[in-house]
C-alpha positions in Angstrom: 11.5 11.6 -12.1 8.3 13.5 -12.8 5.7 10.3 -12.9 2.8 10.2 -10.8 0.9 6.9 -9.8 -1.5 6.2 -11.2 -1.7 9.0 -13.8 1.6 8.2 -15.6 2.6 5.0 -14.1 0.6 2.0 -12.8 1.9 -0.2 -9.8 0.9 -3.7 -9.0 2.4 -5.6 -5.8 2.4 -9.1 -4.9 1.3 -11.0 -1.8 -0.9 -8.3 -0.4 1.5 -7.5 2.5 -0.1 -5.2 5.4 1.7 -2.3 4.4 0.3 -2.1 0.7 -2.9 -0.3 1.9 -1.1 2.3 3.9 1.1 4.0 1.3 0.1 7.7 0.3 -1.1 5.9 -3.0 -2.4 2.6 -1.8 -0.9 -0.3 -4.0 -3.1 -2.8 -5.9 -1.8 -6.2 -5.2 -2.2 -9.8 -6.3 -3.1 -12.0 -3.3 -2.0 -15.8 -3.5 -3.3 -18.3 -0.9 -0.2 -18.4 1.0 -1.6 -20.6 3.8 -3.0 -23.1 1.5 0.3 -23.2 -0.5 2.2 -23.8 2.6 0.0 -26.6 3.9 0.0 -28.4 0.3 3.7 -27.9 0.3 4.2 -29.6 3.6 1.9 -32.4 2.7 3.9 -33.1 -0.6 7.2 -33.0 1.4 5.9 -35.4 4.1 4.5 -37.7 1.4 7.9 -37.7 -0.2 9.7 -38.4 3.0 7.3 -41.2 3.9 7.7 -42.8 0.4 11.2 -42.0 -0.8 11.1 -44.4 -3.7 7.9 -42.8 -5.2 8.8 -40.9 -8.3 8.7 -37.3 -8.1 6.0 -36.1 -10.5 5.1 -32.9 -12.2 1.6 -32.3 -10.9 0.0 -28.9 -11.5 -2.1 -27.6 -8.7 -4.3 -24.7 -9.3 -5.4 -22.4 -6.2 -7.6 -19.5 -6.2 -5.9 -16.2 -5.9 -7.4 -12.7 -5.8 -6.6 -9.2 -7.1 -7.1 -6.4 -4.6 -7.6 -3.3 -6.4 -6.6 0.0 -4.8 -5.5 3.4 -6.1 -2.2 2.6 -7.6 -3.9 1.1 -10.7 -7.0 3.4 -10.9 -6.7 6.3 -13.0 -8.6 9.3 -12.1 -11.9 9.8 -14.3 -11.2 13.2 -16.4 
């Protein structure tokens, strides 16, 4: 389509999969704390199973995430 990354189009991935770094233009990516998210989800599920009468609450849990910057979002300096 005549577009070049990162010259005319920036690309940002999600979850920092291993292959993100190995493309001809390595892809910048957002890296969520997947292991911590899974552990917390399991704790919440087990808590609900053990206390089925406990009302579900809309708690908000914030976990730190990181941004891995690679060439897909770095424009060359002219």
